[in-house]
N, CA and C of each residue as an Amber inpcrd file, in Angstrom:
protein
   618
  -8.4010000 -11.2920000  -4.5780000  -7.1810000 -11.5620000  -3.8160000
  -7.0380000 -10.5120000  -2.7200000  -6.8490000 -10.9510000  -1.4720000
  -6.7890000 -10.0550000  -0.3230000  -5.3670000  -9.5480000  -0.1100000
  -4.9700000  -8.5550000  -0.9150000  -3.6620000  -7.9290000  -0.7730000
  -3.8350000  -6.4200000  -0.7670000  -2.7790000  -5.7170000  -0.3710000
  -2.7940000  -4.2620000  -0.3480000  -1.5530000  -3.7290000  -1.0560000
  -1.6280000  -2.4660000  -1.4850000  -0.4690000  -1.8250000  -2.0950000
   0.6910000  -1.8430000  -1.1030000   1.8580000  -2.2780000  -1.5400000
   3.0300000  -2.3550000  -0.6780000   3.3310000  -3.7520000  -0.1780000
   2.3480000  -4.6820000  -0.3100000   2.6220000  -6.0650000   0.0670000
   3.7060000  -6.6290000  -0.8470000   4.5720000  -7.4560000  -0.2920000
   5.6920000  -8.0290000  -1.0440000   5.4670000  -9.5250000  -1.2130000
   5.5790000 -10.0060000  -2.4470000   5.3970000 -11.4320000  -2.7110000
   6.6690000 -12.1850000  -2.3550000   6.5630000 -13.0860000  -1.3910000
   7.7020000 -13.9000000  -0.9710000   7.8480000 -15.1110000  -1.8850000
   6.7250000 -15.7730000  -2.1860000   6.7860000 -16.9500000  -3.0460000
   5.4170000 -17.2540000  -3.6390000   5.4200000 -18.0740000  -4.6740000
   4.2040000 -18.6070000  -5.2900000   4.2680000 -20.1210000  -5.1420000
   3.2580000 -20.6970000  -4.4890000   3.2210000 -22.1480000  -4.2860000
   2.1790000 -22.7350000  -5.2290000   2.6070000 -23.6180000  -6.1190000
   1.7070000 -24.2340000  -7.0770000   0.9710000 -25.4100000  -6.4430000
  -0.0630000 -25.8580000  -7.1200000  -0.8800000 -26.9480000  -6.6100000
  -0.1180000 -28.2440000  -6.4030000   0.9750000 -28.4290000  -7.1680000
   1.7550000 -29.6660000  -7.0290000   2.8210000 -29.5630000  -5.9450000
   2.8200000 -28.4360000  -5.2010000   3.7630000 -28.2650000  -4.1040000
   5.0170000 -27.4950000  -4.4650000   5.2420000 -27.2280000  -5.7570000
   6.4100000 -26.4620000  -6.1770000   6.3280000 -25.0390000  -5.6350000
   7.4160000 -24.5530000  -5.0300000   7.4470000 -23.1960000  -4.5040000
   8.4640000 -22.3640000  -5.2870000   7.9940000 -21.2610000  -5.8640000
   8.8360000 -20.3710000  -6.6660000   9.1420000 -19.1340000  -5.8340000
  10.4350000 -18.8380000  -5.6410000  10.8360000 -17.7200000  -4.7970000
  11.7750000 -16.7900000  -5.5580000  12.0390000 -15.6310000  -4.9490000
  13.0130000 -14.6890000  -5.4940000  12.6520000 -14.1230000  -6.8490000
  11.3610000 -13.9840000  -7.1400000  10.9340000 -13.5080000  -8.4570000
  10.7670000 -11.9910000  -8.4900000  11.1430000 -11.3860000  -9.6240000
  10.7970000  -9.9940000  -9.8300000   9.3820000  -9.9320000 -10.4020000
   8.8810000  -8.7190000 -10.6500000   7.4810000  -8.5740000 -11.0670000
   7.2090000  -9.2570000 -12.4110000   8.1800000  -9.2170000 -13.3310000
   7.9770000  -9.8500000 -14.6350000   7.9140000 -11.3720000 -14.4970000
   8.8420000 -11.9280000 -13.7200000   8.8700000 -13.3770000 -13.5260000
   7.6100000 -13.8640000 -12.8260000   7.1410000 -13.0920000 -11.8380000
   5.9150000 -13.4700000 -11.1340000   4.7200000 -13.4170000 -12.0790000
   4.6650000 -12.3770000 -12.9060000   3.5690000 -12.2670000 -13.8710000
   3.5360000 -13.4550000 -14.8120000   4.7080000 -13.8690000 -15.2910000
   4.7760000 -15.0210000 -16.1990000   4.3610000 -16.3070000 -15.4880000
   4.7950000 -16.4650000 -14.2190000   4.4400000 -17.6660000 -13.4600000
   2.9450000 -17.7260000 -13.1920000   2.3430000 -16.5740000 -12.8870000
   0.8940000 -16.5350000 -12.6500000   0.1370000 -16.8370000 -13.9380000
   0.6570000 -16.3450000 -15.0550000   0.0140000 -16.6130000 -16.3400000
   0.0760000 -18.1000000 -16.6920000   1.2380000 -18.7160000 -16.4720000
   1.3970000 -20.1390000 -16.7850000   0.5180000 -21.0180000 -15.9000000
   0.2430000 -20.5530000 -14.6800000  -0.5100000 -21.3810000 -13.7280000
  -1.9460000 -20.9050000 -13.5530000  -2.4680000 -20.1730000 -14.5500000
  -3.7910000 -19.5680000 -14.3920000  -4.9020000 -20.5940000 -14.2200000
  -4.6830000 -21.8250000 -14.6520000  -5.7010000 -22.8760000 -14.5190000
  -5.4880000 -23.7380000 -13.2760000  -4.5410000 -23.3560000 -12.4280000
  -4.2300000 -24.1270000 -11.2190000  -5.1230000 -23.6200000 -10.0790000
  -6.1190000 -24.4090000  -9.6510000  -7.0500000 -23.9450000  -8.6170000
  -6.4530000 -23.9460000  -7.2090000  -5.2820000 -24.5640000  -7.0410000
  -4.7130000 -24.7340000  -5.7040000  -3.4660000 -23.8940000  -5.4610000
  -3.1440000 -22.9990000  -6.3860000  -1.9460000 -22.1850000  -6.2000000
  -2.1650000 -21.1640000  -5.0790000  -1.0750000 -20.7580000  -4.4400000
  -1.1470000 -19.8180000  -3.3180000   0.0150000 -18.8380000  -3.4140000
  -0.2190000 -17.6220000  -2.9440000   0.8270000 -16.6250000  -2.8000000
   1.1710000 -16.4900000  -1.3290000   2.4610000 -16.4450000  -1.0150000
   2.9110000 -16.1110000   0.3280000   3.4290000 -14.6840000   0.2640000
   2.7980000 -13.7860000   1.0330000   3.1850000 -12.3830000   0.9620000
   3.6590000 -11.8870000   2.3110000   4.4800000 -10.8420000   2.2680000
   4.9600000 -10.1850000   3.4790000   4.3060000  -8.8220000   3.5480000
   3.6980000  -8.5120000   4.6900000   3.0290000  -7.2200000   4.8570000
   3.7090000  -6.4290000   5.9500000   3.1160000  -5.2760000   6.2870000
   3.6970000  -4.4340000   7.3380000   4.8310000  -3.5840000   6.8240000
   4.7420000  -3.1630000   5.5590000   5.8080000  -2.3730000   4.9480000
   5.7900000  -0.9360000   5.4480000   6.8250000  -0.1850000   5.0600000
   6.9320000   1.2070000   5.4700000   5.7270000   1.9960000   4.9900000
   5.2930000   2.9570000   5.8220000   4.1910000   3.7970000   5.4130000
   2.8400000   3.2110000   5.7360000   2.7970000   2.0100000   6.3000000
   1.5360000   1.3910000   6.6680000   1.5430000   1.1120000   8.1600000
   0.3670000   1.1110000   8.7550000   0.2950000   0.7640000  10.1690000
   0.7210000  -0.6900000  10.3100000   1.3230000  -1.0480000  11.4400000
   1.7840000  -2.4230000  11.6170000   0.6600000  -3.4150000  11.3670000
   0.9140000  -4.3990000  10.5350000  -0.0840000  -5.4170000  10.2420000
   0.6180000  -6.7620000  10.1990000  -0.1240000  -7.8430000  10.3360000
   0.5180000  -9.1490000  10.4450000   1.1290000  -9.6220000   9.1320000
   2.0730000 -10.5280000   9.2400000   2.6170000 -11.2350000   8.0910000
   2.1480000 -12.6820000   8.1530000   1.9560000 -13.2910000   7.0030000
   1.5480000 -14.6890000   6.9420000   2.7240000 -15.5210000   6.4690000
   3.0580000 -16.5690000   7.2180000   4.1900000 -17.4080000   6.8760000
   3.7830000 -18.8710000   6.9210000   4.4790000 -19.6750000   6.1410000
   4.2310000 -21.1110000   6.1060000   5.3240000 -21.8150000   6.8900000
   4.9370000 -22.6880000   7.8030000   5.8910000 -23.3730000   8.6670000
   5.6990000 -24.8760000   8.5580000   6.7780000 -25.5840000   8.2570000
   6.7150000 -27.0450000   8.2340000   6.7190000 -27.5550000   9.6630000
   5.8600000 -28.5280000   9.9460000   5.8090000 -29.0860000  11.2910000
   6.0870000 -30.5810000  11.2090000   6.9690000 -31.0710000  12.0500000
   7.3720000 -32.4840000  11.9810000   6.3160000 -33.3980000  12.5810000
   6.5640000 -34.6850000  12.4300000   5.7000000 -35.6650000  13.0840000
   5.9240000 -35.6360000  14.5940000   4.9450000 -36.1640000  15.3310000
   5.1150000 -36.2790000  16.7710000   4.6760000 -35.0420000  17.5260000
   5.0840000 -34.9520000  18.7800000   4.7030000 -33.8370000  19.6340000
   5.3860000 -32.5540000  19.1930000   4.6360000 -31.4460000  19.2650000
   5.1480000 -30.1600000  18.7870000   5.6370000 -29.2590000  19.9190000
   5.1630000 -29.4980000  21.1270000   5.5640000 -28.6440000  22.2370000
   4.9860000 -27.2510000  22.1460000   3.7860000 -27.1420000  21.5790000
   3.1170000 -25.8460000  21.4240000   1.7010000 -25.9490000  21.9600000
   1.2790000 -24.9740000  22.7910000  -0.0870000 -24.9390000  23.3090000
  -0.8670000 -23.8450000  22.5920000  -2.1400000 -24.1280000  22.3040000
  -2.9980000 -23.1770000  21.6090000  -4.2120000 -22.8580000  22.4650000
  -4.7910000 -21.6750000  22.2460000  -6.0190000 -21.3110000  22.9320000
  -6.8700000 -20.4670000  21.9960000  -8.1750000 -20.3860000  22.3220000
  -9.0460000 -19.4590000  21.6260000  -9.5530000 -19.9040000  20.2750000
 -10.3020000 -19.0030000  19.6440000 -10.8880000 -19.2060000  18.3190000
 -10.8450000 -17.8730000  17.5770000  -9.9610000 -17.7300000  16.5670000
  -9.1180000 -18.7720000  15.9770000  -7.9760000 -19.1980000  16.9070000
  -7.4470000 -20.3890000  16.6310000  -6.3840000 -20.9500000  17.4580000
  -5.1850000 -20.0080000  17.4830000  -4.7320000 -19.7090000  18.6890000
  -3.6140000 -18.7840000  18.8910000  -2.5720000 -19.4430000  19.7860000
  -1.3040000 -19.2730000  19.4380000  -0.2290000 -19.8670000  20.2440000
  -0.2130000 -19.2100000  21.6230000  -0.3630000 -20.0250000  22.6690000
  -0.3870000 -19.5000000  24.0330000   0.8760000 -19.8510000  24.8100000
   1.5880000 -20.8850000  24.3710000   2.8040000 -21.2940000  25.0630000
   3.6700000 -22.1340000  24.1230000   4.9870000 -21.9450000  24.2120000
   5.9290000 -22.6960000  23.3730000   7.0030000 -23.2990000  24.2660000
   7.1270000 -24.6230000  24.2250000   8.1610000 -25.3080000  24.9920000
   9.5420000 -24.9130000  24.4540000  10.5280000 -24.6880000  25.3240000
  11.8760000 -24.3050000  24.8550000  12.4720000 -25.3090000  23.8670000
  12.0530000 -26.5750000  23.9550000  12.5900000 -27.6070000  23.0660000
  11.6900000 -27.8890000  21.8640000  10.6820000 -27.0380000  21.6530000
   9.7660000 -27.2540000  20.5300000  10.4930000 -27.1500000  19.1950000
  10.1970000 -28.0620000  18.2480000  10.8250000 -27.9990000  16.9230000
  10.0990000 -27.0430000  15.9720000   9.0520000 -26.3770000  16.4550000
   8.2290000 -25.5240000  15.5960000   8.5830000 -24.0600000  15.8150000
   8.8050000 -23.3320000  14.7330000   9.2470000 -21.9400000  14.8000000
   8.0410000 -21.0020000  14.8910000   7.4230000 -20.9610000  16.0740000
   6.3080000 -20.0490000  16.3260000   6.5660000 -19.2950000  17.6210000
   5.7690000 -18.2580000  17.8630000   5.8890000 -17.4750000  19.0840000
   4.5130000 -17.2730000  19.6940000   4.4790000 -16.9800000  20.9860000
   3.2160000 -16.6790000  21.6450000   2.5280000 -15.5150000  20.9300000
   1.2280000 -15.6770000  20.6860000   0.4740000 -14.6310000  20.0040000
   0.2750000 -14.8820000  18.5230000   1.0650000 -15.8120000  17.9390000
   0.8670000 -16.1630000  16.5270000  -0.5070000 -16.8060000  16.3610000
  -1.1830000 -16.4680000  15.2710000  -2.5240000 -16.9840000  15.0050000
  -2.4690000 -17.9840000  13.8550000  -3.1130000 -19.1410000  14.0320000
  -3.1140000 -20.1730000  13.0000000  -4.1770000 -19.8400000  11.9460000
  -3.7250000 -19.6620000  10.7050000  -4.6380000 -19.3990000   9.5940000
  -5.1760000 -20.7080000   9.0380000  -4.2920000 -21.6880000   8.8690000
  -4.7280000 -22.9830000   8.3440000  -3.7060000 -24.0700000   8.6400000
  -4.1450000 -25.3050000   8.5140000  -3.2850000 -26.4860000   8.6050000
  -3.3730000 -27.2020000   7.2690000  -2.2250000 -27.4110000   6.6200000
  -2.1870000 -28.0920000   5.3200000  -1.5920000 -29.4740000   5.5320000
  -2.3600000 -30.5050000   5.1840000  -1.8940000 -31.8760000   5.3480000
  -1.0620000 -32.3090000   4.1530000  -0.3600000 -33.4190000   4.2990000
   0.5170000 -33.9070000   3.2450000  -0.1930000 -34.2330000   1.9490000
  -1.5010000 -34.5520000   2.0360000  -2.2520000 -34.8780000   0.8160000
  -2.8320000 -33.6490000   0.1410000  -2.4920000 -32.4530000   0.6730000
  -2.9620000 -31.2050000   0.0790000  -4.2080000 -30.6340000   0.7170000
  -4.8610000 -31.3920000   1.5920000  -6.0540000 -30.8960000   2.2770000
  -5.6900000 -29.6980000   3.1540000  -6.4560000 -28.6010000   3.0230000
  -6.2070000 -27.4190000   3.8430000  -7.4000000 -27.1880000   4.7690000
  -7.1280000 -27.1240000   6.0660000  -8.1580000 -26.9160000   7.0760000
  -8.0470000 -25.4910000   7.5930000  -9.1430000 -24.7400000   7.5170000
  -9.1350000 -23.3310000   7.9110000 -10.1380000 -23.0750000   9.0280000
 -10.1040000 -21.8510000   9.5640000 -11.0320000 -21.4240000  10.6180000
 -11.0320000 -22.4100000  11.7810000  -9.8350000 -22.6860000  12.2800000
  -9.6620000 -23.6840000  13.3320000  -9.6520000 -23.0420000  14.7150000
 -10.4600000 -23.5760000  15.6280000 -10.3590000 -23.2000000  17.0320000
  -9.2220000 -24.0000000  17.6420000  -8.8540000 -23.6680000  18.8670000
  -7.7640000 -24.3940000  19.5200000  -8.0980000 -25.8750000  19.6550000
  -9.3560000 -26.1760000  20.0130000  -9.7570000 -27.5680000  20.1740000
  -9.7330000 -28.3390000  18.8710000 -10.2620000 -27.7170000  17.7990000
 -10.2920000 -28.3620000  16.4850000  -8.8860000 -28.5770000  15.9500000
  -8.0140000 -27.5840000  16.1650000  -6.6320000 -27.7000000  15.7020000
  -5.9110000 -28.8160000  16.4460000  -6.0910000 -28.8690000  17.7660000
  -5.4370000 -29.9120000  18.5540000  -5.8500000 -31.2990000  18.0700000
  -7.1420000 -31.4630000  17.7680000  -7.6330000 -32.7430000  17.2700000
  -7.0350000 -33.0670000  15.9060000  -6.9720000 -32.0610000  15.0290000
  -6.4190000 -32.2690000  13.6910000  -4.9360000 -32.6080000  13.7580000
  -4.2000000 -31.9470000  14.6460000  -2.7700000 -32.2330000  14.8010000
  -2.5560000 -33.6350000  15.3510000  -3.4280000 -34.0480000  16.2700000
  -3.3260000 -35.3950000  16.8300000  -3.6060000 -36.4490000  15.7600000
  -4.6230000 -36.1980000  14.9480000  -4.9970000 -37.1520000  13.8950000
  -3.9320000 -37.2440000  12.8010000  -3.1210000 -36.1730000  12.6390000
  -2.1220000 -36.1460000  11.5670000  -0.7010000 -36.2540000  12.1070000
  -0.5520000 -36.7940000  13.3240000   0.7570000 -36.7950000  13.9760000
   1.8140000 -37.5810000  13.2150000   1.3960000 -38.4970000  12.3280000
   2.3590000 -39.2830000  11.5490000   2.5800000 -38.7190000  10.1450000
   1.9940000 -37.5490000   9.8730000   2.1060000 -36.9030000   8.5590000
   3.3720000 -36.0420000   8.5460000   4.3810000 -36.4570000   7.8040000
   5.6550000 -35.7330000   7.7980000   5.6280000 -34.5070000   6.8980000
   4.5740000 -34.3310000   6.1030000   4.5280000 -33.2220000   5.1520000
   3.5010000 -32.1580000   5.5200000   2.9690000 -32.1990000   6.7090000
   1.9700000 -31.2070000   7.1050000   2.6340000 -29.8610000   7.3720000
   1.8570000 -28.7860000   7.2190000   2.3750000 -27.4330000   7.4030000
   1.3270000 -26.5710000   8.0830000   1.7870000 -25.5890000   8.8310000
   0.9110000 -24.5850000   9.4080000   1.1110000 -23.2660000   8.6840000
   0.0160000 -22.5850000   8.3750000   0.0910000 -21.2140000   7.9030000
  -0.2860000 -20.3470000   9.0940000   0.6310000 -19.4850000   9.5260000
   0.3520000 -18.6470000  10.6840000   0.4490000 -17.1760000  10.3330000
  -0.2460000 -16.3810000  11.1120000  -0.2160000 -14.9250000  10.9660000
   0.5450000 -14.3790000  12.1520000   1.6310000 -13.6870000  11.8720000
   2.4990000 -13.2110000  12.9460000   2.8210000 -11.7470000  12.7250000
   3.1300000 -11.0390000  13.7940000   3.4680000  -9.6250000  13.6880000
   4.7580000  -9.4580000  12.9010000   4.8380000  -8.4310000  12.0520000
   6.0560000  -8.2260000  11.2710000   7.2330000  -7.8800000  12.1710000
   8.3970000  -8.4020000  11.8440000   9.5930000  -8.1190000  12.6350000
  10.4490000  -7.0800000  11.9220000  11.0290000  -6.1830000  12.6950000
  11.8900000  -5.1440000  12.1410000  13.2570000  -5.2710000  12.7890000
  14.2960000  -5.3130000  11.9760000  15.6600000  -5.4320000  12.5040000
  16.5030000  -4.2820000  11.9790000  17.4770000  -3.8900000  12.7840000
  18.3910000  -2.8090000  12.4040000  19.6950000  -3.4180000  11.9110000
  20.1350000  -3.0180000  10.7250000  21.3230000  -3.5920000  10.0980000
  22.3410000  -2.4880000   9.8400000  23.5620000  -2.6800000  10.2950000
  24.6290000  -1.7180000  10.0170000  25.1220000  -1.9180000   8.5930000
  25.2850000  -0.8140000   7.8700000  25.7800000  -0.9020000   6.4980000
  27.0780000  -0.1120000   6.3980000  28.1110000  -0.7170000   5.8420000
  29.4160000  -0.0530000   5.7560000  29.4190000   1.0300000   4.6890000
  30.4560000   1.8570000   4.6940000  30.6160000   2.8370000   3.6260000
  30.9980000   2.1030000   2.3480000  30.7980000   2.7560000   1.2050000
  31.1360000   2.1410000  -0.0740000  29.9810000   1.3760000  -0.6820000
  30.2950000   0.5300000  -1.6710000  29.2720000  -0.2230000  -2.3940000
  28.6930000  -1.3290000  -1.5140000  27.3680000  -1.5320000  -1.6560000
  26.6850000  -2.5090000  -0.8140000  26.3950000  -3.8140000  -1.5350000
  26.3730000  -3.8070000  -2.8720000  26.0920000  -5.0280000  -3.6180000
  24.6670000  -5.5150000  -3.4560000  23.7270000  -4.5710000  -3.2920000
  22.3190000  -4.9120000  -3.1080000  21.4840000  -4.1610000  -4.1350000
  20.5870000  -4.8630000  -4.8280000  19.6740000  -4.2390000  -5.7880000
  18.3240000  -4.0320000  -5.1200000  17.7040000  -2.8870000  -5.4080000
  16.4230000  -2.5300000  -4.8050000  15.4100000  -2.2040000  -5.8870000
  14.1260000  -2.4340000  -5.5840000  13.0760000  -2.0770000  -6.5350000
  11.8140000  -1.7460000  -5.7640000  10.8950000  -1.0720000  -6.4500000
   9.5530000  -0.8970000  -5.9120000   9.3780000   0.2180000  -4.9060000
   8.1410000   0.3480000  -4.4470000   7.7500000   1.3280000  -3.4460000
   6.7970000   0.6660000  -2.4610000   7.2500000   0.4350000  -1.2330000
   8.5230000   0.8400000  -0.6280000   9.6990000   0.0340000  -1.1760000
  10.8970000   0.5800000  -0.9780000  12.1140000  -0.0740000  -1.4750000
  12.2240000  -1.4900000  -0.9270000  12.4030000  -2.4380000  -1.8430000
  12.4520000  -3.8530000  -1.4800000  13.6860000  -4.4870000  -2.1050000
  14.3780000  -5.3340000  -1.3470000  15.5760000  -5.9940000  -1.8550000
  15.1920000  -6.9760000  -2.9610000  15.7640000  -6.7890000  -4.1520000
  15.4360000  -7.6520000  -5.2910000  16.6140000  -8.5060000  -5.7410000
  17.8210000  -8.1950000  -5.2790000  18.9930000  -8.9770000  -5.6570000
  20.1620000  -8.6710000  -4.7290000  21.0270000  -9.6610000  -4.5240000
  22.1750000  -9.4990000  -3.6310000  23.3920000 -10.1450000  -4.2770000
  24.4950000  -9.4080000  -4.3710000  25.7260000  -9.9840000  -4.8930000
  26.3470000 -10.9090000  -3.8470000  27.0690000 -11.9180000  -4.3350000
  27.6600000 -12.9110000  -3.4460000  28.6150000 -12.2860000  -2.4380000
  29.2830000 -11.2000000  -2.8310000  30.2720000 -10.5840000  -1.9450000
  29.7080000  -9.3780000  -1.1880000  28.3720000  -9.2370000  -1.1760000
  27.7640000  -8.1110000  -0.4640000  28.0670000  -8.1870000   1.0250000
  28.4430000  -7.0370000   1.6460000  28.7300000  -7.0220000   3.0830000
  27.4810000  -6.8140000   3.9350000  26.3130000  -6.7290000   3.2890000
  25.0740000  -6.4010000   4.0080000  24.2510000  -7.6680000   4.2400000
  23.7930000  -7.8560000   5.4700000  23.0570000  -9.0610000   5.8510000
  21.5570000  -8.8670000   5.6050000  21.1510000  -8.9770000   4.3230000
  19.7440000  -8.8740000   3.9550000  19.3910000 -10.0390000   3.0410000
  18.0890000 -10.2000000   2.7830000  17.6150000 -11.2470000   1.9010000
  16.6670000 -10.6630000   0.8720000  16.5460000 -11.3330000  -0.2670000
  15.5830000 -10.9170000  -1.2800000  14.1900000 -10.9280000  -0.6600000
  13.4580000  -9.8340000  -0.8580000  12.1220000  -9.7220000  -0.2830000
  12.0660000  -8.8520000   0.9570000  13.2330000  -8.5630000   1.5680000
  13.2470000  -7.6700000   2.7230000  12.7990000  -6.2760000   2.2960000
  12.0240000  -5.6220000   3.1440000  11.5120000  -4.2820000   2.8680000
  12.2440000  -3.2800000   3.7360000  12.7330000  -2.2000000   3.1270000
  13.4570000  -1.1760000   3.8740000  12.4540000  -0.2240000   4.5160000
  12.4750000  -0.1730000   5.8360000  11.5700000   0.7090000   6.5760000
  12.1760000   2.1040000   6.6760000  13.4730000   2.1870000   6.9530000
  14.1100000   3.4980000   7.0670000  15.6190000   3.3840000   6.9110000
  16.2610000   4.5250000   6.6640000  17.7170000   4.6470000   6.6190000
  18.1030000   5.6590000   7.6820000  18.9430000   5.2530000   8.6160000
  19.3790000   6.1370000   9.6940000  20.8210000   6.5470000   9.4230000
  21.0460000   7.8250000   9.2750000  22.3860000   8.3400000   8.9810000
  23.2020000   8.4790000  10.2590000  24.4910000   8.6770000  10.0840000
  25.3950000   8.7780000  11.2280000  25.0660000   9.9240000  12.1630000
  24.4280000  10.9920000  11.6340000  24.0890000  12.1420000  12.4780000
  22.7450000  11.9780000  13.1800000  22.1260000  10.7790000  13.0020000
  20.8590000  10.5090000  13.6730000  19.6240000  10.7690000  12.8350000
  19.7940000  11.3710000  11.6650000  18.6540000  11.6350000  10.7880000
  18.0690000  10.3180000  10.2820000  16.7440000  10.1640000  10.3630000
  16.0910000   8.9480000   9.8830000  15.2160000   9.2790000   8.6750000
  15.4930000   8.6030000   7.5710000  14.7420000   8.8090000   6.3340000
  13.7790000   7.6430000   6.1570000  12.4890000   7.9270000   6.0100000
  11.4730000   6.8770000   5.9280000  10.6220000   7.0330000   4.6670000
   9.8100000   5.9990000   4.3830000   8.8450000   6.0550000   3.2850000
   9.4690000   6.2110000   1.9150000  10.6550000   5.6480000   1.7000000
  11.3570000   5.8280000   0.4340000  11.0670000   4.7100000  -0.5550000
  10.9490000   5.0850000  -1.8410000  10.9130000   4.0620000  -2.8750000
  12.3480000   3.7100000  -3.2350000  12.5200000   2.7730000  -4.1610000
  13.8700000   2.2840000  -4.4560000  14.7780000   3.3830000  -5.0270000
  14.2140000   4.2810000  -5.8330000  15.0210000   5.3580000  -6.4150000
  15.4910000   6.3220000  -5.3310000  14.5690000   6.7030000  -4.4600000
  14.9120000   7.6350000  -3.3880000  15.9360000   7.0200000  -2.4380000
  15.7680000   5.7420000  -2.1310000  16.7310000   5.0840000  -1.2490000
  18.0960000   4.9870000  -1.9120000  18.1010000   4.6470000  -3.2150000
  19.3680000   4.5760000  -3.9430000  20.1170000   5.8970000  -3.9110000
  19.3730000   7.0000000  -4.0900000  19.9930000   8.3270000  -4.0660000
  20.5140000   8.6590000  -2.6690000  19.7350000   8.2960000  -1.6430000
  20.1550000   8.5650000  -0.2650000  21.3990000   7.7660000   0.0890000
  21.4550000   6.5200000  -0.3590000  22.6340000   5.6810000  -0.1030000
  23.8540000   6.2420000  -0.8180000  23.6330000   6.7400000  -2.0430000
  24.7430000   7.3010000  -2.8110000  25.2970000   8.5510000  -2.1330000
  24.3890000   9.4120000  -1.6500000  24.8140000  10.6430000  -0.9810000
  25.5560000  10.3420000   0.3210000  25.2010000   9.2170000   0.9720000
  25.7870000   8.9110000   2.2760000  26.8210000   7.8000000   2.2080000
  27.3780000   7.5780000   1.0070000  28.2730000   6.4210000   0.8230000
  29.5380000   6.5160000   1.6730000  29.9070000   7.7500000   2.1100000
  31.1030000   7.9080000   2.9290000  30.7670000   7.9710000   4.4220000
  29.5080000   7.7160000   4.7490000  29.0730000   7.7540000   6.1520000
  29.3620000   6.3980000   6.7890000  30.3370000   6.3310000   7.7020000
  30.6850000   5.0310000   8.2980000  29.6910000   4.5890000   9.3570000
């Protein structure tokens, strides 16, 4: 399996199309054990975590029937242009890892020409998907003083649970790159325990 320390599992996709998300390490271990005889299962992981040089993330994108409004170039196929009205959530520079058809067929190592032909041939397939490799995105989120209602685990610190009334705009699976305090100090490379302690010490920092 081509993964590295610090990669975060976003979901496990079984051969029958079932996608399991929001799992902790124990739940993922049990799911992998139950599906050990499934030759078509896949992991969707998020990379580019703190402490590592920027690396791409792989995401699965559903693509509708009909025209996509996306131009590709090169080998492997790379997004070169996106129409403003395109229904596909890609950006220039994204690289196509594979095309998965509705019948489960996965096409890999696609050049722009081969991909264009495959997309044309499957234009009436409502269940096709693209797996793309895209640069990791980093966003800055303001966190209020007091309790945040967010559970963290792992190294690097990763969001593992969120209370319904949490004031923080994060999702399960998000990786914390750094904590910036009110005085400008930036704390990086923290595991969940270190981040928890830093948040506790700075709970009165507005």
